[in-house]
C-alpha positions as CSV (number, residue, x, y, z in Angstrom):
1,X,22.0,4.6,19.1
2,X,24.6,2.0,19.9
3,X,25.1,-0.1,17.4
4,X,24.7,-3.5,19.5
5,X,21.6,-2.3,21.2
6,X,17.9,-4.3,20.2
7,X,15.5,-1.6,19.8
8,X,13.0,-1.6,22.7
9,X,9.9,-1.9,20.4
10,X,6.2,-2.6,21.4
11,X,5.0,-4.5,18.7
12,X,2.2,-7.0,19.4
13,X,4.8,-9.5,17.7
14,X,8.3,-10.6,17.6
15,X,10.1,-9.7,14.6
16,X,12.6,-11.9,13.0
17,X,16.3,-10.7,13.7
18,X,16.6,-9.3,10.5
19,X,13.9,-7.4,10.7
20,X,14.8,-6.1,14.2
21,X,18.3,-5.0,12.5
22,X,16.0,-3.0,10.0
23,X,14.0,-1.2,12.8
24,X,17.4,-0.5,14.6
25,X,18.8,1.0,11.5
26,X,15.7,3.0,11.0
27,X,15.8,4.4,14.3
28,X,19.6,5.5,13.5
29,X,18.9,6.7,9.9
30,X,15.4,8.1,10.0
31,X,15.4,8.9,6.7
32,X,16.0,5.6,4.4
33,X,15.1,2.9,1.8
34,X,14.0,-0.3,3.0
35,X,14.7,-2.4,-0.1
36,X,13.9,-6.2,0.9
37,X,12.8,-8.2,-1.2
38,X,9.1,-9.1,-1.3
39,X,7.8,-11.0,1.4
40,X,10.6,-10.1,3.8
41,X,8.3,-7.9,5.9
42,X,9.0,-4.1,4.7
43,X,5.9,-3.1,6.2
44,X,6.3,-4.2,9.5
45,X,9.8,-3.2,9.9
46,X,8.7,0.6,9.1
47,X,5.8,0.4,11.2
48,X,8.1,-1.0,13.8
49,X,10.6,2.2,13.1
50,X,7.5,4.8,13.7
51,X,6.0,2.9,16.6
52,X,9.2,2.6,18.4
53,X,10.2,6.4,17.6
54,X,6.6,7.4,18.5
55,X,6.6,9.7,15.4
56,X,2.8,10.1,15.3
57,X,1.0,11.0,13.7
58,X,1.9,9.2,10.4
59,X,1.1,9.5,7.0
60,X,1.4,6.4,4.5
61,X,1.4,6.8,0.8
62,X,0.8,3.6,-1.0
63,X,-1.1,2.2,-4.2
64,X,-4.8,1.9,-4.0
65,X,-4.6,-1.8,-3.6
66,X,-2.7,-1.9,-0.4
67,X,-4.7,0.9,1.7
68,X,-6.7,-1.7,3.3
69,X,-3.5,-3.8,4.1
70,X,-1.9,-1.1,5.5
71,X,-4.6,-0.1,8.0
72,X,-4.9,-3.5,9.1
73,X,-1.2,-4.2,9.6
74,X,-0.9,-0.8,11.9
75,X,-3.6,-2.2,13.9
76,X,-2.2,-5.8,14.3
77,X,1.1,-4.8,15.4
78,X,0.5,-1.7,17.3
79,X,-2.3,-0.4,19.5
80,X,-2.7,2.7,17.4
81,X,-5.6,3.3,15.0
82,X,-5.3,4.1,11.0
83,X,-7.9,6.0,8.7
84,X,-8.0,5.5,5.3
85,X,-8.7,8.8,3.6
86,X,-11.6,8.8,1.4
87,X,-14.5,11.1,0.3
88,X,-16.4,10.4,3.9
89,X,-13.5,12.2,6.1
90,X,-12.0,14.4,3.4
91,X,-12.6,17.6,5.4
92,X,-12.6,15.8,9.0
93,X,-9.3,13.9,9.0
94,X,-7.1,16.7,10.4
95,X,-9.5,16.9,13.7
96,X,-9.7,13.3,13.8
97,X,-5.7,13.1,13.9
98,X,-5.5,16.3,16.1
99,X,-8.2,14.6,18.7
100,X,-5.9,11.3,18.6
101,X,-8.9,9.4,17.4
102,X,-6.6,8.2,14.8
103,X,-2.7,8.0,14.7
104,X,-2.2,7.3,11.2
105,X,-3.5,8.3,7.8
106,X,-3.3,6.3,4.8
107,X,-3.8,7.6,1.2
108,X,-2.9,6.5,-2.3
109,X,-0.7,8.4,-4.9
110,X,-3.5,9.3,-7.1
111,X,-5.5,11.0,-4.1
112,X,-2.6,13.7,-3.0
113,X,-3.9,16.2,-4.6
114,X,-7.1,15.8,-3.4
115,X,-6.5,15.5,0.3
116,X,-3.4,17.7,0.4
117,X,-3.1,20.3,-2.1
118,X,-5.2,23.5,-1.9
119,X,-4.0,25.3,-5.3
120,X,-1.2,25.2,-7.9
121,X,-0.4,28.7,-8.9
122,X,-0.3,29.3,-12.7
123,X,-1.8,27.7,-15.9
124,X,-1.1,24.4,-17.7
125,X,-0.1,20.6,-16.5
126,X,3.3,21.9,-16.1
127,X,4.4,23.3,-12.5
128,X,7.1,23.4,-10.3
129,X,6.9,22.7,-6.5
130,X,7.2,26.0,-5.7
131,X,4.1,26.8,-7.3
132,X,1.9,24.1,-5.2
133,X,0.3,25.5,-2.3
134,X,-0.5,22.7,0.2
135,X,-2.7,22.6,3.2
136,X,-1.2,23.7,6.4
137,X,-2.4,20.3,8.1
138,X,0.5,18.4,6.6
139,X,2.9,20.1,9.2
140,X,1.2,17.9,11.6
141,X,2.6,14.6,10.2
142,X,5.9,13.9,12.2
143,X,6.5,10.9,9.8
144,X,5.8,9.5,6.2
145,X,6.1,6.1,4.8
146,X,6.3,5.9,1.0
147,X,5.4,2.5,-0.2
148,X,6.5,1.3,-3.6
149,X,8.6,4.4,-3.6
150,X,9.9,3.7,-7.4
151,X,6.5,5.2,-8.3
152,X,7.9,8.6,-7.3
153,X,11.4,8.0,-8.9
154,X,10.8,10.6,-11.8
155,X,10.7,13.9,-10.4
156,X,8.7,15.7,-13.2
157,X,5.4,13.8,-12.3
158,X,2.9,15.3,-10.0
159,X,2.8,12.4,-7.8
160,X,6.6,12.6,-7.0
161,X,6.4,16.9,-6.5
162,X,3.3,16.2,-4.2
163,X,5.3,13.6,-2.3
164,X,8.3,15.6,-1.8
165,X,6.5,18.7,-0.7
166,X,4.4,16.6,1.7
167,X,7.8,15.0,3.2
168,X,9.7,18.4,3.2
169,X,10.9,18.9,6.9
170,X,9.3,15.4,8.4
171,X,11.7,13.9,11.0
172,X,11.1,10.3,9.8
173,X,10.7,9.4,6.0
174,X,11.0,5.8,4.9
175,X,10.7,4.6,1.3
176,X,9.7,1.1,0.5
177,X,10.8,-0.2,-2.6
178,X,12.2,-3.9,-3.6
179,X,13.5,-2.4,-6.7
180,X,14.2,1.7,-6.0
181,X,16.1,1.5,-9.1
182,X,14.2,0.3,-11.9
183,X,16.2,1.2,-15.1
184,X,19.5,3.2,-14.1
185,X,20.8,5.1,-10.9
186,X,19.3,8.0,-12.1
187,X,16.0,6.5,-10.8
188,X,17.2,7.5,-7.3
189,X,17.7,11.2,-7.6
190,X,14.2,12.0,-6.9
191,X,13.7,9.5,-4.1
192,X,16.8,10.9,-2.3
193,X,15.5,14.4,-2.8
194,X,11.9,13.2,-1.1
195,X,14.0,11.8,1.7
196,X,16.4,15.0,1.7
197,X,19.5,13.1,1.1
198,X,20.6,13.9,-2.1
199,X,22.6,16.6,-1.3
200,X,24.8,14.4,0.8
201,X,25.9,13.1,-2.7
202,X,26.3,16.3,-4.0
203,X,23.1,17.5,-5.4
204,X,21.4,16.2,-8.5
205,X,24.0,17.2,-11.2
206,X,26.9,15.8,-9.2
207,X,25.1,12.6,-8.6
208,X,24.0,12.3,-12.1
209,X,27.8,13.2,-13.3
210,X,29.3,10.5,-10.9
211,X,26.9,7.8,-11.2
212,X,24.7,8.2,-14.2
213,X,26.9,8.8,-16.8
214,X,28.0,6.9,-20.0
215,X,26.4,4.9,-22.7
216,X,24.3,3.0,-20.3
217,X,23.6,6.0,-17.8
218,X,25.4,3.9,-15.3
219,X,29.0,4.3,-13.8
220,X,30.9,3.8,-10.5
221,X,28.2,1.6,-9.4
222,X,30.6,-0.1,-6.7
223,X,31.0,3.2,-4.9
224,X,27.1,4.1,-5.2
225,X,26.0,0.8,-3.4
226,X,28.9,1.5,-0.6
227,X,27.5,5.0,-0.1
228,X,23.9,3.9,0.1
229,X,24.3,0.9,2.2
230,X,26.6,3.2,4.6
231,X,24.1,5.8,5.2
232,X,20.4,5.0,3.8
233,X,19.8,1.7,2.2
234,X,18.7,-1.6,3.8
235,X,18.3,-4.5,1.7
236,X,18.2,-8.2,2.5
237,X,17.4,-11.0,0.1
238,X,15.0,-14.2,1.1
239,X,18.4,-16.6,0.2
240,X,20.3,-14.7,2.7
241,X,17.7,-14.9,5.8
242,X,16.1,-18.1,5.0
243,X,17.2,-19.9,8.0
244,X,14.9,-17.2,10.1
245,X,12.0,-17.8,7.4
246,X,9.2,-20.4,7.5
247,X,8.7,-22.5,4.3
248,X,5.5,-20.4,3.6
249,X,4.5,-16.9,4.2
250,X,0.7,-15.9,3.9
251,X,-0.3,-12.5,3.7
252,X,-4.0,-11.5,3.7
253,X,-4.5,-8.7,1.6
254,X,-8.0,-6.7,1.8
255,X,-9.2,-4.8,-1.0
256,X,-12.8,-2.9,-1.6
257,X,-14.7,-4.4,-4.3
258,X,-16.2,-2.2,-7.3
259,X,-20.0,-4.1,-7.2
260,X,-20.9,-3.6,-3.6
261,X,-24.7,-2.7,-4.1
262,X,-24.7,-6.1,-6.5
263,X,-23.0,-8.2,-3.6
264,X,-25.0,-6.7,-0.9
265,X,-28.4,-7.8,-2.6
266,X,-27.4,-11.2,-3.3
267,X,-25.8,-11.6,0.5
268,X,-28.9,-10.3,1.6
269,X,-31.1,-13.2,-0.3
270,X,-28.8,-15.8,0.4
271,X,-29.0,-14.8,4.3
272,X,-32.9,-14.7,4.1
273,X,-32.8,-18.2,2.4
274,X,-30.6,-19.8,5.2
275,X,-32.6,-18.6,7.9
276,X,-35.4,-20.6,6.1
277,X,-33.3,-23.5,5.6
278,X,-32.6,-23.6,9.6
279,X,-36.2,-23.3,10.5
280,X,-37.0,-26.1,8.2
281,X,-37.3,-29.6,9.9
282,X,-38.4,-31.6,7.0
283,X,-35.3,-33.8,6.1
284,X,-35.8,-34.1,2.0
285,X,-36.7,-30.4,1.8
286,X,-33.7,-29.4,3.8
287,X,-31.5,-31.6,1.6
288,X,-32.9,-29.8,-1.6
289,X,-32.6,-26.5,0.0
290,X,-28.9,-27.1,1.0
291,X,-28.0,-27.8,-2.7
292,X,-29.9,-24.7,-3.8
293,X,-28.0,-22.6,-1.1
294,X,-24.5,-24.5,-2.4
295,X,-25.4,-22.9,-5.7
296,X,-26.3,-19.4,-4.1
297,X,-22.8,-19.6,-2.3
298,X,-20.8,-20.3,-5.4
299,X,-22.6,-17.5,-7.2
300,X,-21.8,-15.0,-4.3
301,X,-18.4,-15.9,-4.3
302,X,-18.2,-15.1,-8.0
303,X,-19.7,-11.7,-7.4
304,X,-17.1,-11.2,-5.0
305,X,-14.3,-12.4,-7.2
306,X,-15.4,-10.1,-10.2
307,X,-15.6,-7.0,-7.7
308,X,-11.9,-7.6,-6.5
309,X,-10.4,-7.5,-10.1
310,X,-9.9,-3.6,-10.4
311,X,-8.0,-3.8,-7.2
312,X,-6.0,-7.1,-7.9
313,X,-5.0,-5.5,-11.2
314,X,-3.6,-2.6,-9.2
315,X,-1.8,-5.1,-7.0
316,X,-0.4,-7.6,-9.8
317,X,1.1,-4.3,-12.0
318,X,2.5,-2.9,-8.4
319,X,4.1,-6.4,-8.1
320,X,5.6,-6.8,-11.4
321,X,7.1,-3.4,-11.2
322,X,9.5,-4.7,-8.7
323,X,10.9,-7.0,-11.5
324,X,9.6,-10.2,-9.9
325,X,7.7,-13.2,-11.1
326,X,4.2,-14.1,-10.0
327,X,1.8,-16.9,-10.2
328,X,-1.6,-15.7,-10.1
329,X,-4.5,-18.0,-9.2
330,X,-8.1,-17.7,-10.2
331,X,-10.9,-19.5,-11.4
332,X,-13.7,-17.8,-13.7
333,X,-12.7,-17.5,-17.2
334,X,-13.9,-13.9,-17.3
335,X,-11.4,-12.9,-14.5
336,X,-8.5,-14.9,-16.5
337,X,-9.7,-13.0,-19.8
338,X,-9.4,-9.6,-17.7
339,X,-6.1,-10.2,-16.5
340,X,-4.8,-11.5,-19.8
341,X,-6.3,-8.3,-21.3
342,X,-4.0,-6.1,-19.0
343,X,-1.0,-8.0,-18.9
344,X,-1.0,-9.3,-22.7
345,X,2.6,-10.8,-22.1
346,X,1.4,-13.1,-19.6
347,X,1.2,-16.7,-20.1
348,X,-2.0,-18.8,-19.0
349,X,-2.8,-22.6,-17.8
350,X,-6.4,-22.9,-17.8
351,X,-8.8,-25.5,-18.7
352,X,-9.3,-24.1,-22.0
353,X,-5.6,-24.7,-22.9
354,X,-4.5,-27.9,-24.4
355,X,-1.6,-29.8,-22.6
356,X,0.7,-28.7,-25.3
357,X,-0.3,-24.9,-24.6
358,X,0.1,-25.8,-21.0
359,X,3.5,-26.8,-21.2
360,X,4.6,-24.4,-23.3
361,X,3.4,-21.5,-20.9
362,X,5.2,-23.3,-17.9
363,X,8.3,-23.1,-20.0
364,X,8.3,-19.8,-20.9
365,X,7.5,-18.7,-17.5
366,X,10.2,-20.9,-15.9
367,X,12.9,-20.1,-18.7
368,X,12.2,-16.5,-20.0
369,X,13.0,-13.4,-17.7
370,X,10.6,-11.5,-19.9
371,X,7.6,-13.4,-18.6
372,X,6.8,-12.3,-15.5
373,X,3.2,-13.5,-14.7
374,X,1.8,-16.9,-15.3
375,X,-2.4,-16.9,-15.0
376,X,-3.4,-20.4,-13.5
377,X,-6.9,-21.7,-12.9
378,X,-7.2,-23.6,-9.9
379,X,-8.4,-26.6,-11.7
380,X,-6.0,-26.9,-14.2
381,X,-2.9,-25.8,-12.4
382,X,-3.5,-26.7,-8.8
383,X,-1.5,-29.9,-9.3
384,X,1.2,-31.5,-11.2
385,X,3.3,-28.3,-12.4
386,X,6.5,-27.2,-11.3
387,X,6.7,-23.2,-11.2
388,X,9.5,-22.4,-9.2
389,X,10.8,-19.8,-11.2
390,X,8.7,-18.0,-8.8
391,X,8.5,-17.9,-4.7
392,X,5.4,-15.4,-4.7
393,X,1.8,-16.5,-5.4
394,X,-1.2,-14.8,-5.4
395,X,-5.1,-15.9,-5.1
396,X,-7.7,-13.2,-6.6
397,X,-10.4,-16.4,-5.8
398,X,-10.3,-18.8,-3.1
399,X,-9.8,-22.6,-3.1
400,X,-12.8,-24.3,-1.5
401,X,-10.3,-26.3,0.9
402,X,-7.3,-26.2,2.9
403,X,-5.6,-29.3,0.7
404,X,-6.3,-26.8,-2.4
405,X,-4.8,-23.9,-1.2
406,X,-1.7,-26.0,-0.4
407,X,-1.8,-27.7,-3.7
408,X,-1.8,-24.2,-5.6
409,X,0.8,-22.9,-3.1
410,X,2.8,-25.8,-3.5
411,X,3.7,-25.4,-7.3
412,X,6.2,-22.6,-6.2
413,X,7.3,-24.8,-3.4
414,X,9.0,-28.0,-4.3
415,X,11.0,-30.6,-2.7
416,X,14.5,-29.6,-2.4
417,X,13.8,-25.6,-3.3
418,X,15.6,-23.5,-0.8
419,X,13.3,-20.4,-0.9
420,X,10.5,-19.0,1.2
421,X,7.2,-18.9,-0.7
422,X,5.1,-15.9,0.0
423,X,1.4,-16.3,-0.6
424,X,-1.0,-13.7,-1.2
425,X,-4.6,-13.9,-0.4
426,X,-6.7,-11.2,-1.8
427,X,-9.7,-10.9,0.2
428,X,-12.7,-8.7,-0.5
429,X,-13.5,-6.2,2.8
430,X,-17.3,-6.9,3.7
431,X,-17.6,-10.1,1.8
432,X,-17.9,-13.6,2.5
433,X,-14.3,-14.0,1.4
434,X,-12.7,-13.5,4.9
435,X,-15.0,-16.1,6.7
436,X,-14.6,-18.3,4.1
437,X,-10.9,-18.1,4.3
438,X,-10.8,-18.2,8.1
439,X,-13.1,-21.6,7.6
440,X,-10.7,-23.0,5.4
441,X,-7.8,-22.4,7.6
442,X,-9.4,-22.8,10.9
443,X,-10.7,-26.2,9.9
444,X,-7.8,-27.7,8.3
445,X,-8.6,-31.4,9.3
446,X,-12.0,-31.1,8.1
447,X,-11.1,-29.5,4.9
448,X,-8.6,-32.3,4.5
449,X,-10.8,-35.0,5.2
450,X,-13.3,-33.6,2.7
451,X,-10.5,-33.0,0.0
452,X,-12.2,-32.5,-3.5
453,X,-10.3,-33.3,-6.6
454,X,-12.0,-30.2,-8.3
455,X,-13.0,-26.6,-7.6
456,X,-16.7,-27.6,-6.9
457,X,-17.5,-26.6,-3.0
458,X,-17.3,-29.4,-0.6
459,X,-20.8,-30.9,0.5
460,X,-20.1,-32.0,3.6
461,X,-22.7,-31.1,6.3
462,X,-20.1,-29.7,8.8
463,X,-18.8,-27.2,6.3
464,X,-21.8,-26.3,4.9
465,X,-23.0,-25.4,8.6
466,X,-20.0,-23.0,9.1
467,X,-20.8,-21.6,5.9
468,X,-24.2,-21.0,6.7
469,X,-23.4,-19.5,10.1
470,X,-20.7,-17.4,8.5
471,X,-23.0,-16.0,5.8
472,X,-25.9,-15.0,8.2
473,X,-23.4,-13.5,10.6
474,X,-21.8,-11.5,7.6
475,X,-25.4,-10.0,6.9
476,X,-26.0,-8.8,10.8
477,X,-22.7,-7.3,10.4
478,X,-23.9,-5.3,7.2
479,X,-21.3,-6.3,5.4
480,X,-18.6,-4.5,7.1
481,X,-15.6,-5.6,9.1
């Protein structure tokens, strides 16, 4: 392909110039790393490569918490349909792809064996790739996207072996990771092997001798960098493409909740209550019912938030593996405690922390490289704090107003800061989350006019009516998007 030719993509959005360059390089190289910093659209670029090349059926291998997001992104950016592999389609997914009812299959690392491996010869946990008997249906995939590919940097682990076997012979293999090298150049060996480029570096032993020798297991790094950038690596930093980016980028991440039955029961109860409210004509009774409904709304939101925690923990773990700092917002003490237990080195700014403790947490996050995560209460940390050590913000729970969203986001986006801030909103699939989120961002004027100084739900009548319509619609849709 001519280096000056813009790729003739058919995406539903117009990529930024640097993303078009990534798509062009991907079409030229076919097997590559996209190593851009978080927030620069590695997902869009990889989808653009696959779609422009029409390299379907495609397989996406990703962390569990990102499966739904990949499905939504393919259907948002292209006219192709994606299927998330689960128990309901374990035996039918090959047929669905063959009949072109779906064009993309999405699977998490932990499920590779379940869906693609028929047998492993021999006994014991230790096995070689040649011992693995893959299901023949993997031959139908023309392309594979491997998200957070540093997860398969160790060629001895099962997931790396399965990924290598699945990718063998594929025309397009795209590895996405902001940190393909986590510790030392040796981390690249398995990933280069997966994309069938290790032989271009002389094979494993030659690569390790040339680039991973010495006390620090790192050598000739300048040469390695030139070799990678010349044949299979794209990497851009936010600071280098800042003029192409908005001040903030919001990313909606839909995740499955773990307490579906509890949520559905509470949602149906609230919907029945709201129907009674709509039919009531007595002013005083309606006022009391509205206040009680608000309490029920808050309880339902809490149930949804608790149900997201497992997938949110997976998201945070994946994010921190990339070596980037993250500001995490939530409200419930029990959720803060769950994250603190999972990430003991994290610091917190909550209503339970004294002013001295809060400032110490902020200072540690701002100044210490080893403090990657700060867990913030929307109430306690939504205003006043400067947390510019990170340009990434994530919400496990939603604020109630657009103004509250902006205040929390702005902890990482201050006057004079020369960086794009990426804001991740983790939304429970098939819950009130996405409708509440839509109300917040669709009704910016209303949200600002009823701006609340704390995290209590606004009692404005218009806002409540929007919530009521959303809740009833959610029930009619049987809690599924």
